[in-house]
N, CA, C, O and the ligand as a Tripos MOL2 file, in Angstrom:
@<TRIPOS>MOLECULE
protein
  293   291    74     0     0
PROTEIN
NO_CHARGES

@<TRIPOS>ATOM
      1 N         -55.2210   92.5160  -19.9530 N.3       1 MET1
      2 CA        -55.5120   91.1850  -20.3760 C.3       1 MET1
      3 C         -54.1730   90.4370  -20.6290 C.2       1 MET1
      4 O         -53.8840   89.4210  -19.9970 O.2       1 MET1
      5 N         -53.3750   90.9780  -21.5720 N.am      2 THR2
      6 CA        -52.0270   90.3630  -21.8950 C.3       2 THR2
      7 C         -51.1020   90.2860  -20.6670 C.2       2 THR2
      8 O         -50.2860   89.3830  -20.4860 O.2       2 THR2
      9 N         -51.3230   91.3730  -19.8090 N.am      3 GLN3
     10 CA        -50.3540   91.3240  -18.5840 C.3       3 GLN3
     11 C         -50.6310   90.1730  -17.6260 C.2       3 GLN3
     12 O         -49.7520   89.6200  -16.9650 O.2       3 GLN3
     13 N         -52.0160   89.8360  -17.6020 N.am      4 ALA4
     14 CA        -52.3110   88.6320  -16.7470 C.3       4 ALA4
     15 C         -51.6930   87.3280  -17.3120 C.2       4 ALA4
     16 O         -51.2200   86.4830  -16.5530 O.2       4 ALA4
     17 N         -51.7080   87.1780  -18.6820 N.am      5 VAL5
     18 CA        -51.0650   86.0730  -19.2090 C.3       5 VAL5
     19 C         -49.6100   85.9660  -18.9680 C.2       5 VAL5
     20 O         -49.0910   84.8740  -18.7390 O.2       5 VAL5
     21 N         -48.9540   87.0440  -19.0130 N.am      6 PHE6
     22 CA        -47.5760   87.1530  -18.7790 C.3       6 PHE6
     23 C         -47.2190   86.6870  -17.2340 C.2       6 PHE6
     24 O         -46.3450   85.8740  -16.9350 O.2       6 PHE6
     25 N         -48.0120   87.3220  -16.4060 N.am      7 ASP7
     26 CA        -47.8550   86.9700  -14.9730 C.3       7 ASP7
     27 C         -47.9920   85.6130  -14.6060 C.2       7 ASP7
     28 O         -47.1910   85.1010  -13.8230 O.2       7 ASP7
     29 N         -49.1280   84.8510  -15.2000 N.am      8 SER8
     30 CA        -49.2570   83.4860  -14.9460 C.3       8 SER8
     31 C         -48.2240   82.6990  -15.5240 C.2       8 SER8
     32 O         -47.8520   81.6590  -14.9810 O.2       8 SER8
     33 N         -47.6980   83.1510  -16.6660 N.am      9 ALA9
     34 CA        -46.6300   82.3590  -17.3720 C.3       9 ALA9
     35 C         -45.2790   82.3490  -16.5830 C.2       9 ALA9
     36 O         -44.4270   81.4680  -16.6980 O.2       9 ALA9
     37 N         -45.1930   83.4680  -15.7460 N.am     10 ALA10
     38 CA        -43.8650   83.5650  -15.0390 C.3      10 ALA10
     39 C         -43.9630   82.6460  -13.6820 C.2      10 ALA10
     40 O         -42.9330   82.4070  -13.0530 O.2      10 ALA10
     41 N         -45.1240   82.1810  -13.2880 N.am     11 GLN11
     42 CA        -45.1480   81.3970  -12.0430 C.3      11 GLN11
     43 C         -44.6170   79.9840  -12.3820 C.2      11 GLN11
     44 O         -44.8550   79.4930  -13.4860 O.2      11 GLN11
     45 N         -43.9050   79.3310  -11.4510 N.am     12 PRO12
     46 CA        -43.5140   77.9940  -11.6580 C.3      12 PRO12
     47 C         -44.6600   77.0060  -11.6540 C.2      12 PRO12
     48 O         -45.6650   77.1860  -10.9660 O.2      12 PRO12
     49 N         -44.4910   75.9990  -12.4090 N.am     13 ALA13
     50 CA        -45.4800   75.0230  -12.4990 C.3      13 ALA13
     51 C         -45.8370   74.3060  -11.2010 C.2      13 ALA13
     52 O         -44.8940   74.0470  -10.4550 O.2      13 ALA13
     53 N         -47.0490   73.9540  -10.8310 N.am     14 ALA14
     54 CA        -47.3310   73.3940   -9.6440 C.3      14 ALA14
     55 C         -46.9150   71.8470   -9.7640 C.2      14 ALA14
     56 O         -47.1680   71.1880  -10.7730 O.2      14 ALA14
     57 N         -46.2740   71.3460   -8.6760 N.am     15 GLN15
     58 CA        -45.7110   69.9510   -8.7210 C.3      15 GLN15
     59 C         -46.7050   69.0890   -8.0160 C.2      15 GLN15
     60 O         -47.1450   69.3850   -6.9050 O.2      15 GLN15
     61 N         -47.0650   67.9810   -8.6980 N.am     16 PRO16
     62 CA        -47.9690   66.9200   -8.0250 C.3      16 PRO16
     63 C         -47.3160   66.3780   -6.7970 C.2      16 PRO16
     64 O         -46.1130   66.1190   -6.7430 O.2      16 PRO16
     65 N         -48.1800   66.2130   -5.7860 N.am     17 THR17
     66 CA        -47.5540   65.5870   -4.5140 C.3      17 THR17
     67 C         -48.1410   64.1180   -4.4610 C.2      17 THR17
     68 O         -49.3450   63.9180   -4.6210 O.2      17 THR17
     69 N         -47.3060   63.1810   -4.2480 N.am     18 PRO18
     70 CA        -47.7230   61.8080   -4.1310 C.3      18 PRO18
     71 C         -48.6540   61.5940   -2.9260 C.2      18 PRO18
     72 O         -48.5450   62.2730   -1.9040 O.2      18 PRO18
     73 N         -49.6150   60.5830   -3.0880 N.am     19 ILE19
     74 CA        -50.5680   60.3390   -2.0350 C.3      19 ILE19
     75 C         -49.8990   59.1520   -1.1980 C.2      19 ILE19
     76 O         -49.4260   58.1260   -1.6870 O.2      19 ILE19
     77 N         -49.9530   59.4970    0.1930 N.am     20 PRO20
     78 CA        -49.2190   58.4680    1.0100 C.3      20 PRO20
     79 C         -49.9200   57.1430    1.0460 C.2      20 PRO20
     80 O         -51.1490   57.1150    0.9830 O.2      20 PRO20
     81 N         -49.2790   56.1430    1.1340 N.am     21 LEU21
     82 CA        -49.8720   54.7480    1.0860 C.3      21 LEU21
     83 C         -50.7730   54.5820    2.2070 C.2      21 LEU21
     84 O         -51.7570   53.8570    2.0540 O.2      21 LEU21
     85 N         -50.5530   55.1930    3.3790 N.am     22 ARG22
     86 CA        -51.5400   55.1010    4.5820 C.3      22 ARG22
     87 C         -52.9550   55.6820    4.1420 C.2      22 ARG22
     88 O         -53.9840   55.1600    4.5710 O.2      22 ARG22
     89 N         -52.9830   56.6610    3.3660 N.am     23 GLU23
     90 CA        -54.1910   57.2930    2.9640 C.3      23 GLU23
     91 C         -54.7910   56.5900    1.7760 C.2      23 GLU23
     92 O         -56.0030   56.6730    1.5740 O.2      23 GLU23
     93 N         -53.9790   55.8850    0.9610 N.am     24 LEU24
     94 CA        -54.4690   55.1640   -0.1880 C.3      24 LEU24
     95 C         -54.9630   53.7400    0.0510 C.2      24 LEU24
     96 O         -55.7890   53.2370   -0.7110 O.2      24 LEU24
     97 N         -54.5000   53.1310    1.0270 N.am     25 LEU25
     98 CA        -54.7220   51.7650    1.3180 C.3      25 LEU25
     99 C         -56.1980   51.4070    1.5660 C.2      25 LEU25
    100 O         -56.6390   50.3590    1.0950 O.2      25 LEU25
    101 N         -57.0450   52.3010    2.3430 N.am     26 PRO26
    102 CA        -58.4340   51.8870    2.5830 C.3      26 PRO26
    103 C         -59.1240   51.9540    1.1360 C.2      26 PRO26
    104 O         -59.9530   51.0950    0.8340 O.2      26 PRO26
    105 N         -58.8060   52.8940    0.3150 N.am     27 TRP27
    106 CA        -59.5550   53.0090   -0.8990 C.3      27 TRP27
    107 C         -59.1720   51.7740   -1.8820 C.2      27 TRP27
    108 O         -59.9810   51.3070   -2.6830 O.2      27 TRP27
    109 N         -57.8970   51.3210   -1.7330 N.am     28 VAL28
    110 CA        -57.5370   50.1610   -2.5540 C.3      28 VAL28
    111 C         -58.2140   48.9130   -2.1190 C.2      28 VAL28
    112 O         -58.6340   48.0960   -2.9380 O.2      28 VAL28
    113 N         -58.3270   48.7520   -0.7650 N.am     29 VAL29
    114 CA        -59.1280   47.6230   -0.1780 C.3      29 VAL29
    115 C         -60.5890   47.7090   -0.6520 C.2      29 VAL29
    116 O         -61.1530   46.7440   -1.1670 O.2      29 VAL29
    117 N         -61.1900   48.9230   -0.4530 N.am     30 PHE30
    118 CA        -62.6040   49.1780   -0.9860 C.3      30 PHE30
    119 C         -62.8290   48.8700   -2.4020 C.2      30 PHE30
    120 O         -63.8170   48.2120   -2.7270 O.2      30 PHE30
    121 N         -61.9440   49.3190   -3.3110 N.am     31 GLY31
    122 CA        -62.0230   48.9610   -4.6470 C.3      31 GLY31
    123 C         -61.8330   47.5750   -4.9660 C.2      31 GLY31
    124 O         -62.5230   47.0520   -5.8410 O.2      31 GLY31
    125 N         -60.8840   46.8790   -4.2820 N.am     32 GLY32
    126 CA        -60.7980   45.4860   -4.4220 C.3      32 GLY32
    127 C         -62.0320   44.7400   -4.0920 C.2      32 GLY32
    128 O         -62.4000   43.8050   -4.8020 O.2      32 GLY32
    129 N         -62.7170   45.1380   -2.9890 N.am     33 LEU33
    130 CA        -63.9570   44.4310   -2.6330 C.3      33 LEU33
    131 C         -65.0890   44.7100   -3.6150 C.2      33 LEU33
    132 O         -65.8960   43.8250   -3.9020 O.2      33 LEU33
    133 N         -65.1470   45.8410   -4.0910 N.am     34 LEU34
    134 CA        -66.1470   46.1390   -5.2150 C.3      34 LEU34
    135 C         -65.9080   45.1950   -6.4400 C.2      34 LEU34
    136 O         -66.8220   44.5880   -6.9980 O.2      34 LEU34
    137 N         -64.6120   45.1300   -6.7970 N.am     35 LEU35
    138 CA        -64.1970   44.3140   -7.9000 C.3      35 LEU35
    139 C         -64.5310   42.9270   -7.6830 C.2      35 LEU35
    140 O         -65.1020   42.3050   -8.5790 O.2      35 LEU35
    141 N         -64.2100   42.3290   -6.4890 N.am     36 LEU36
    142 CA        -64.6110   40.9180   -6.1880 C.3      36 LEU36
    143 C         -66.0100   40.7730   -6.1070 C.2      36 LEU36
    144 O         -66.4690   39.6800   -6.4390 O.2      36 LEU36
    145 N         -66.8750   41.7720   -5.6840 N.am     37 LEU37
    146 CA        -68.2990   41.6070   -5.7850 C.3      37 LEU37
    147 C         -68.7570   41.5780   -7.2410 C.2      37 LEU37
    148 O         -69.6120   40.7720   -7.6060 O.2      37 LEU37
    149 N         -68.1860   42.4610   -8.0810 N.am     38 ALA38
    150 CA        -68.5740   42.3670   -9.4540 C.3      38 ALA38
    151 C         -68.1560   41.0870  -10.1420 C.2      38 ALA38
    152 O         -68.8540   40.5990  -11.0300 O.2      38 ALA38
    153 N         -66.9980   40.5270   -9.7310 N.am     39 LEU39
    154 CA        -66.5760   39.1630  -10.3390 C.3      39 LEU39
    155 C         -67.5110   38.1540   -9.8600 C.2      39 LEU39
    156 O         -67.7940   37.2500  -10.6460 O.2      39 LEU39
    157 N         -68.0760   38.1580   -8.6120 N.am     40 TYR40
    158 CA        -68.9860   37.2780   -8.1180 C.3      40 TYR40
    159 C         -70.2760   37.3630   -8.9020 C.2      40 TYR40
    160 O         -70.8020   36.3180   -9.2860 O.2      40 TYR40
    161 N         -70.8080   38.5160   -9.1580 N.am     41 PHE41
    162 CA        -72.0730   38.6190   -9.8540 C.3      41 PHE41
    163 C         -71.8690   38.2110  -11.3780 C.2      41 PHE41
    164 O         -72.7900   37.6610  -11.9820 O.2      41 PHE41
    165 N         -70.7340   38.4680  -11.9520 N.am     42 VAL42
    166 CA        -70.4830   38.0740  -13.2800 C.3      42 VAL42
    167 C         -70.2480   36.5360  -13.4420 C.2      42 VAL42
    168 O         -70.7160   35.9030  -14.3890 O.2      42 VAL42
    169 N         -69.5070   35.9940  -12.4720 N.am     43 GLY43
    170 CA        -69.0580   34.5690  -12.6970 C.3      43 GLY43
    171 C         -69.7930   33.5270  -11.9070 C.2      43 GLY43
    172 O         -69.8740   32.3720  -12.3270 O.2      43 GLY43
    173 N         -70.3670   33.9350  -10.6910 N.am     44 ALA44
    174 CA        -70.9940   32.8250   -9.9110 C.3      44 ALA44
    175 C         -72.3890   33.1440   -9.3730 C.2      44 ALA44
    176 O         -72.8760   32.4130   -8.5110 O.2      44 ALA44
    177 N         -73.0580   34.2110   -9.8490 N.am     45 GLU45
    178 CA        -74.3560   34.4490   -9.5040 C.3      45 GLU45
    179 C         -75.2830   33.6080  -10.3690 C.2      45 GLU45
    180 O         -75.8540   34.0990  -11.3430 O.2      45 GLU45
    181 N         -75.4300   32.3350  -10.0070 N.am     46 GLN46
    182 CA        -76.2350   31.3870  -10.7430 C.3      46 GLN46
    183 C         -76.2300   30.1310  -10.0190 C.2      46 GLN46
    184 O         -75.2230   29.6750   -9.4790 O.2      46 GLN46
    185 N         -77.4590   29.5340  -10.0150 N.am     47 GLY47
    186 CA        -77.6250   28.2000   -9.3890 C.3      47 GLY47
    187 C         -77.4700   28.2290   -7.9090 C.2      47 GLY47
    188 O         -78.0320   29.0940   -7.2370 O.2      47 GLY47
    189 N         -76.6790   27.2550   -7.3590 N.am     48 ALA48
    190 CA        -76.6030   27.0340   -5.8560 C.3      48 ALA48
    191 C         -75.9900   28.2630   -5.1300 C.2      48 ALA48
    192 O         -76.2970   28.5030   -3.9630 O.2      48 ALA48
    193 N         -75.1770   28.9910   -5.7810 N.am     49 THR49
    194 CA        -74.6190   30.2250   -5.0160 C.3      49 THR49
    195 C         -75.3570   31.5120   -5.3680 C.2      49 THR49
    196 O         -74.7870   32.5790   -5.1410 O.2      49 THR49
    197 N         -76.6180   31.5000   -5.9220 N.am     50 SER50
    198 CA        -77.4200   32.5820   -6.3130 C.3      50 SER50
    199 C         -77.9470   33.3530   -5.0580 C.2      50 SER50
    200 O         -78.6830   32.7900   -4.2480 O.2      50 SER50
    201 N         -77.5570   34.6430   -4.9160 N.am     51 LEU51
    202 CA        -78.0850   35.5360   -3.9300 C.3      51 LEU51
    203 C         -79.3980   36.1680   -4.2380 C.2      51 LEU51
    204 O         -80.2470   36.3640   -3.3690 O.2      51 LEU51
    205 N         -79.5630   36.5160   -5.6300 N.am     52 VAL52
    206 CA        -80.7420   37.1150   -6.0680 C.3      52 VAL52
    207 C         -81.5750   36.0550   -6.8440 C.2      52 VAL52
    208 O         -81.0880   35.4730   -7.8130 O.2      52 VAL52
    209 N         -82.8680   35.8070   -6.3930 N.am     53 PRO53
    210 CA        -83.5810   34.8610   -7.1470 C.3      53 PRO53
    211 C         -83.9420   35.2730   -8.5220 C.2      53 PRO53
    212 O         -84.0430   36.4660   -8.8080 O.2      53 PRO53
    213 N         -84.1420   34.3120   -9.3970 N.am     54 GLY54
    214 CA        -84.4270   34.5680  -10.8040 C.3      54 GLY54
    215 C         -83.2700   34.7410  -11.5520 C.2      54 GLY54
    216 O         -82.1730   34.5470  -11.0290 O.2      54 GLY54
    217 N         -83.3940   35.1310  -12.8780 N.am     55 MET55
    218 CA        -82.3150   35.1770  -13.8220 C.3      55 MET55
    219 C         -81.9470   36.6930  -14.1740 C.2      55 MET55
    220 O         -81.2650   36.9860  -15.1560 O.2      55 MET55
    221 N         -82.4170   37.5370  -13.3600 N.am     56 TYR56
    222 CA        -82.1630   39.0170  -13.7200 C.3      56 TYR56
    223 C         -80.7860   39.3210  -13.7730 C.2      56 TYR56
    224 O         -80.3440   39.8030  -14.8160 O.2      56 TYR56
    225 N         -79.9570   39.0930  -12.7090 N.am     57 VAL57
    226 CA        -78.6070   39.3660  -12.6740 C.3      57 VAL57
    227 C         -77.8110   38.5800  -13.7160 C.2      57 VAL57
    228 O         -76.8960   39.1330  -14.3260 O.2      57 VAL57
    229 N         -78.1410   37.2900  -13.9360 N.am     58 HIS58
    230 CA        -77.4300   36.6050  -14.9940 C.3      58 HIS58
    231 C         -77.6210   37.1730  -16.2300 C.2      58 HIS58
    232 O         -76.6620   37.2930  -16.9940 O.2      58 HIS58
    233 N         -78.8840   37.5950  -16.5810 N.am     59 GLU59
    234 CA        -79.0140   38.2290  -17.9260 C.3      59 GLU59
    235 C         -78.4350   39.6040  -18.0910 C.2      59 GLU59
    236 O         -78.0610   40.0260  -19.1850 O.2      59 GLU59
    237 N         -78.3590   40.4010  -16.7990 N.am     60 PHE60
    238 CA        -77.7480   41.6710  -16.9600 C.3      60 PHE60
    239 C         -76.2290   41.6450  -17.1530 C.2      60 PHE60
    240 O         -75.6860   42.5590  -17.7730 O.2      60 PHE60
    241 N         -75.5000   40.5880  -16.6230 N.am     61 VAL61
    242 CA        -74.1230   40.4760  -16.8560 C.3      61 VAL61
    243 C         -73.7150   39.4890  -17.9010 C.2      61 VAL61
    244 O         -72.5370   39.1360  -17.9540 O.2      61 VAL61
    245 N         -74.6180   39.0100  -18.7530 N.am     62 HIS62
    246 CA        -74.5180   37.8760  -19.5900 C.3      62 HIS62
    247 C         -73.2770   38.0120  -20.6140 C.2      62 HIS62
    248 O         -72.4620   37.1200  -20.8490 O.2      62 HIS62
    249 N         -73.2980   39.3250  -21.1860 N.am     63 ASP63
    250 CA        -72.1970   39.5500  -22.0740 C.3      63 ASP63
    251 C         -70.7560   39.6120  -21.4190 C.2      63 ASP63
    252 O         -69.7400   39.2590  -22.0170 O.2      63 ASP63
    253 N         -70.7810   40.0920  -20.1450 N.am     64 GLY64
    254 CA        -69.6010   40.0330  -19.3240 C.3      64 GLY64
    255 C         -69.0710   38.6300  -19.0970 C.2      64 GLY64
    256 O         -67.8700   38.3630  -19.1370 O.2      64 GLY64
    257 N         -70.0510   37.7310  -18.8510 N.am     65 ARG65
    258 CA        -69.7000   36.3500  -18.6540 C.3      65 ARG65
    259 C         -68.9750   35.8400  -19.8940 C.2      65 ARG65
    260 O         -67.8750   35.3080  -19.7370 O.2      65 ARG65
    261 N         -69.4680   35.9490  -21.0450 N.am     66 HIS66
    262 CA        -68.9450   35.5070  -22.2500 C.3      66 HIS66
    263 C         -67.5350   36.2660  -22.4290 C.2      66 HIS66
    264 O         -66.5440   35.6230  -22.7780 O.2      66 HIS66
    265 N         -67.4780   37.4940  -22.2090 N.am     67 LEU67
    266 CA        -66.2320   38.2270  -22.3850 C.3      67 LEU67
    267 C         -65.0630   37.6780  -21.6110 C.2      67 LEU67
    268 O         -63.9380   37.5400  -22.0910 O.2      67 LEU67
    269 N         -65.3980   37.3880  -20.4290 N.am     68 LEU68
    270 CA        -64.3520   36.8340  -19.5120 C.3      68 LEU68
    271 C         -64.1720   35.2960  -19.4970 C.2      68 LEU68
    272 O         -63.3410   34.7430  -18.7760 O.2      68 LEU68
    273 N         -64.9960   34.6480  -20.3330 N.am     69 GLY69
    274 CA        -64.8240   33.2190  -20.5530 C.3      69 GLY69
    275 C         -65.4080   32.3010  -19.5460 C.2      69 GLY69
    276 O         -65.0770   31.1170  -19.4910 O.2      69 GLY69
    277 N         -66.3570   32.8940  -18.6730 N.am     70 PHE70
    278 CA        -67.0760   31.9050  -17.7970 C.3      70 PHE70
    279 C         -68.0610   31.0580  -18.5170 C.2      70 PHE70
    280 O         -68.7380   31.5100  -19.4410 O.2      70 PHE70
    281 N         -68.1500   29.7660  -18.0770 N.am     71 PRO71
    282 CA        -69.1190   28.8940  -18.8060 C.3      71 PRO71
    283 C         -70.5060   29.4020  -18.5480 C.2      71 PRO71
    284 O         -70.8900   29.8990  -17.4890 O.2      71 PRO71
    285 N         -71.1990   29.2240  -19.6160 N.am     72 CYS72
    286 CA        -72.6780   29.7880  -19.4960 C.3      72 CYS72
    287 C         -73.6760   28.8450  -20.0470 C.2      72 CYS72
    288 O         -74.4900   28.2720  -19.3210 O.2      72 CYS72
    289 N         -73.6150   28.6780  -21.3580 N.am     73 HIS73
    290 CA        -74.5810   27.7470  -22.0540 C.3      73 HIS73
    291 C         -73.9450   27.2470  -23.3360 C.2      73 HIS73
    292 O         -74.5600   26.4710  -24.0680 O.2      73 HIS73
    293 ZN        -74.2870   32.7860  -22.2740 Zn       74 ZN74
@<TRIPOS>BOND
     1     1     2 1
     2     2     3 1
     3     3     4 2
     4     3     5 am
     5     5     6 1
     6     6     7 1
     7     7     8 2
     8     7     9 am
     9     9    10 1
    10    10    11 1
    11    11    12 2
    12    11    13 am
    13    13    14 1
    14    14    15 1
    15    15    16 2
    16    15    17 am
    17    17    18 1
    18    18    19 1
    19    19    20 2
    20    19    21 am
    21    21    22 1
    22    22    23 1
    23    23    24 2
    24    23    25 am
    25    25    26 1
    26    26    27 1
    27    27    28 2
    28    27    29 am
    29    29    30 1
    30    30    31 1
    31    31    32 2
    32    31    33 am
    33    33    34 1
    34    34    35 1
    35    35    36 2
    36    35    37 am
    37    37    38 1
    38    38    39 1
    39    39    40 2
    40    39    41 am
    41    41    42 1
    42    42    43 1
    43    43    44 2
    44    43    45 am
    45    45    46 1
    46    46    47 1
    47    47    48 2
    48    47    49 am
    49    49    50 1
    50    50    51 1
    51    51    52 2
    52    51    53 am
    53    53    54 1
    54    54    55 1
    55    55    56 2
    56    55    57 am
    57    57    58 1
    58    58    59 1
    59    59    60 2
    60    59    61 am
    61    61    62 1
    62    62    63 1
    63    63    64 2
    64    63    65 am
    65    65    66 1
    66    66    67 1
    67    67    68 2
    68    67    69 am
    69    69    70 1
    70    70    71 1
    71    71    72 2
    72    71    73 am
    73    73    74 1
    74    74    75 1
    75    75    76 2
    76    75    77 am
    77    77    78 1
    78    78    79 1
    79    79    80 2
    80    79    81 am
    81    81    82 1
    82    82    83 1
    83    83    84 2
    84    83    85 am
    85    85    86 1
    86    86    87 1
    87    87    88 2
    88    87    89 am
    89    89    90 1
    90    90    91 1
    91    91    92 2
    92    91    93 am
    93    93    94 1
    94    94    95 1
    95    95    96 2
    96    95    97 am
    97    97    98 1
    98    98    99 1
    99    99   100 2
   100    99   101 am
   101   101   102 1
   102   102   103 1
   103   103   104 2
   104   103   105 am
   105   105   106 1
   106   106   107 1
   107   107   108 2
   108   107   109 am
   109   109   110 1
   110   110   111 1
   111   111   112 2
   112   111   113 am
   113   113   114 1
   114   114   115 1
   115   115   116 2
   116   115   117 am
   117   117   118 1
   118   118   119 1
   119   119   120 2
   120   119   121 am
   121   121   122 1
   122   122   123 1
   123   123   124 2
   124   123   125 am
   125   125   126 1
   126   126   127 1
   127   127   128 2
   128   127   129 am
   129   129   130 1
   130   130   131 1
   131   131   132 2
   132   131   133 am
   133   133   134 1
   134   134   135 1
   135   135   136 2
   136   135   137 am
   137   137   138 1
   138   138   139 1
   139   139   140 2
   140   139   141 am
   141   141   142 1
   142   142   143 1
   143   143   144 2
   144   143   145 am
   145   145   146 1
   146   146   147 1
   147   147   148 2
   148   147   149 am
   149   149   150 1
   150   150   151 1
   151   151   152 2
   152   151   153 am
   153   153   154 1
   154   154   155 1
   155   155   156 2
   156   155   157 am
   157   157   158 1
   158   158   159 1
   159   159   160 2
   160   159   161 am
   161   161   162 1
   162   162   163 1
   163   163   164 2
   164   163   165 am
   165   165   166 1
   166   166   167 1
   167   167   168 2
   168   167   169 am
   169   169   170 1
   170   170   171 1
   171   171   172 2
   172   171   173 am
   173   173   174 1
   174   174   175 1
   175   175   176 2
   176   175   177 am
   177   177   178 1
   178   178   179 1
   179   179   180 2
   180   179   181 am
   181   181   182 1
   182   182   183 1
   183   183   184 2
   184   183   185 am
   185   185   186 1
   186   186   187 1
   187   187   188 2
   188   187   189 am
   189   189   190 1
   190   190   191 1
   191   191   192 2
   192   191   193 am
   193   193   194 1
   194   194   195 1
   195   195   196 2
   196   195   197 am
   197   197   198 1
   198   198   199 1
   199   199   200 2
   200   199   201 am
   201   201   202 1
   202   202   203 1
   203   203   204 2
   204   203   205 am
   205   205   206 1
   206   206   207 1
   207   207   208 2
   208   207   209 am
   209   209   210 1
   210   210   211 1
   211   211   212 2
   212   211   213 am
   213   213   214 1
   214   214   215 1
   215   215   216 2
   216   215   217 am
   217   217   218 1
   218   218   219 1
   219   219   220 2
   220   219   221 am
   221   221   222 1
   222   222   223 1
   223   223   224 2
   224   223   225 am
   225   225   226 1
   226   226   227 1
   227   227   228 2
   228   227   229 am
   229   229   230 1
   230   230   231 1
   231   231   232 2
   232   231   233 am
   233   233   234 1
   234   234   235 1
   235   235   236 2
   236   235   237 am
   237   237   238 1
   238   238   239 1
   239   239   240 2
   240   239   241 am
   241   241   242 1
   242   242   243 1
   243   243   244 2
   244   243   245 am
   245   245   246 1
   246   246   247 1
   247   247   248 2
   248   247   249 am
   249   249   250 1
   250   250   251 1
   251   251   252 2
   252   251   253 am
   253   253   254 1
   254   254   255 1
   255   255   256 2
   256   255   257 am
   257   257   258 1
   258   258   259 1
   259   259   260 2
   260   259   261 am
   261   261   262 1
   262   262   263 1
   263   263   264 2
   264   263   265 am
   265   265   266 1
   266   266   267 1
   267   267   268 2
   268   267   269 am
   269   269   270 1
   270   270   271 1
   271   271   272 2
   272   271   273 am
   273   273   274 1
   274   274   275 1
   275   275   276 2
   276   275   277 am
   277   277   278 1
   278   278   279 1
   279   279   280 2
   280   279   281 am
   281   281   282 1
   282   282   283 1
   283   283   284 2
   284   283   285 am
   285   285   286 1
   286   286   287 1
   287   287   288 2
   288   287   289 am
   289   289   290 1
   290   290   291 1
   291   291   292 2
@<TRIPOS>SUBSTRUCTURE
     1 MET1         2 RESIDUE 1 A MET
     2 THR2         6 RESIDUE 1 A THR
     3 GLN3        10 RESIDUE 1 A GLN
     4 ALA4        14 RESIDUE 1 A ALA
     5 VAL5        18 RESIDUE 1 A VAL
     6 PHE6        22 RESIDUE 1 A PHE
     7 ASP7        26 RESIDUE 1 A ASP
     8 SER8        30 RESIDUE 1 A SER
     9 ALA9        34 RESIDUE 1 A ALA
    10 ALA10       38 RESIDUE 1 A ALA
    11 GLN11       42 RESIDUE 1 A GLN
    12 PRO12       46 RESIDUE 1 A PRO
    13 ALA13       50 RESIDUE 1 A ALA
    14 ALA14       54 RESIDUE 1 A ALA
    15 GLN15       58 RESIDUE 1 A GLN
    16 PRO16       62 RESIDUE 1 A PRO
    17 THR17       66 RESIDUE 1 A THR
    18 PRO18       70 RESIDUE 1 A PRO
    19 ILE19       74 RESIDUE 1 A ILE
    20 PRO20       78 RESIDUE 1 A PRO
    21 LEU21       82 RESIDUE 1 A LEU
    22 ARG22       86 RESIDUE 1 A ARG
    23 GLU23       90 RESIDUE 1 A GLU
    24 LEU24       94 RESIDUE 1 A LEU
    25 LEU25       98 RESIDUE 1 A LEU
    26 PRO26      102 RESIDUE 1 A PRO
    27 TRP27      106 RESIDUE 1 A TRP
    28 VAL28      110 RESIDUE 1 A VAL
    29 VAL29      114 RESIDUE 1 A VAL
    30 PHE30      118 RESIDUE 1 A PHE
    31 GLY31      122 RESIDUE 1 A GLY
    32 GLY32      126 RESIDUE 1 A GLY
    33 LEU33      130 RESIDUE 1 A LEU
    34 LEU34      134 RESIDUE 1 A LEU
    35 LEU35      138 RESIDUE 1 A LEU
    36 LEU36      142 RESIDUE 1 A LEU
    37 LEU37      146 RESIDUE 1 A LEU
    38 ALA38      150 RESIDUE 1 A ALA
    39 LEU39      154 RESIDUE 1 A LEU
    40 TYR40      158 RESIDUE 1 A TYR
    41 PHE41      162 RESIDUE 1 A PHE
    42 VAL42      166 RESIDUE 1 A VAL
    43 GLY43      170 RESIDUE 1 A GLY
    44 ALA44      174 RESIDUE 1 A ALA
    45 GLU45      178 RESIDUE 1 A GLU
    46 GLN46      182 RESIDUE 1 A GLN
    47 GLY47      186 RESIDUE 1 A GLY
    48 ALA48      190 RESIDUE 1 A ALA
    49 THR49      194 RESIDUE 1 A THR
    50 SER50      198 RESIDUE 1 A SER
    51 LEU51      202 RESIDUE 1 A LEU
    52 VAL52      206 RESIDUE 1 A VAL
    53 PRO53      210 RESIDUE 1 A PRO
    54 GLY54      214 RESIDUE 1 A GLY
    55 MET55      218 RESIDUE 1 A MET
    56 TYR56      222 RESIDUE 1 A TYR
    57 VAL57      226 RESIDUE 1 A VAL
    58 HIS58      230 RESIDUE 1 A HIS
    59 GLU59      234 RESIDUE 1 A GLU
    60 PHE60      238 RESIDUE 1 A PHE
    61 VAL61      242 RESIDUE 1 A VAL
    62 HIS62      246 RESIDUE 1 A HIS
    63 ASP63      250 RESIDUE 1 A ASP
    64 GLY64      254 RESIDUE 1 A GLY
    65 ARG65      258 RESIDUE 1 A ARG
    66 HIS66      262 RESIDUE 1 A HIS
    67 LEU67      266 RESIDUE 1 A LEU
    68 LEU68      270 RESIDUE 1 A LEU
    69 GLY69      274 RESIDUE 1 A GLY
    70 PHE70      278 RESIDUE 1 A PHE
    71 PRO71      282 RESIDUE 1 A PRO
    72 CYS72      286 RESIDUE 1 A CYS
    73 HIS73      290 RESIDUE 1 A HIS
    74 ZN74       293 GROUP 0 **** ****
């Protein structure tokens, strides 16, 4: 038991490898689109630009609207 602890302590620490930008870029674009969609639903899903009929989405993100300072009521 103690021998295994000493063996693992003698190994050099694993070094993190950076993620290449070519592999990271699609996920950055995807995350940005998700954030823009969330910003749309929080800030503009109301009235003439409404995609979902009714007030369900508006009520669901209502606290987020006030937190981000969008005009509401
Ligand atoms: Zn409000």
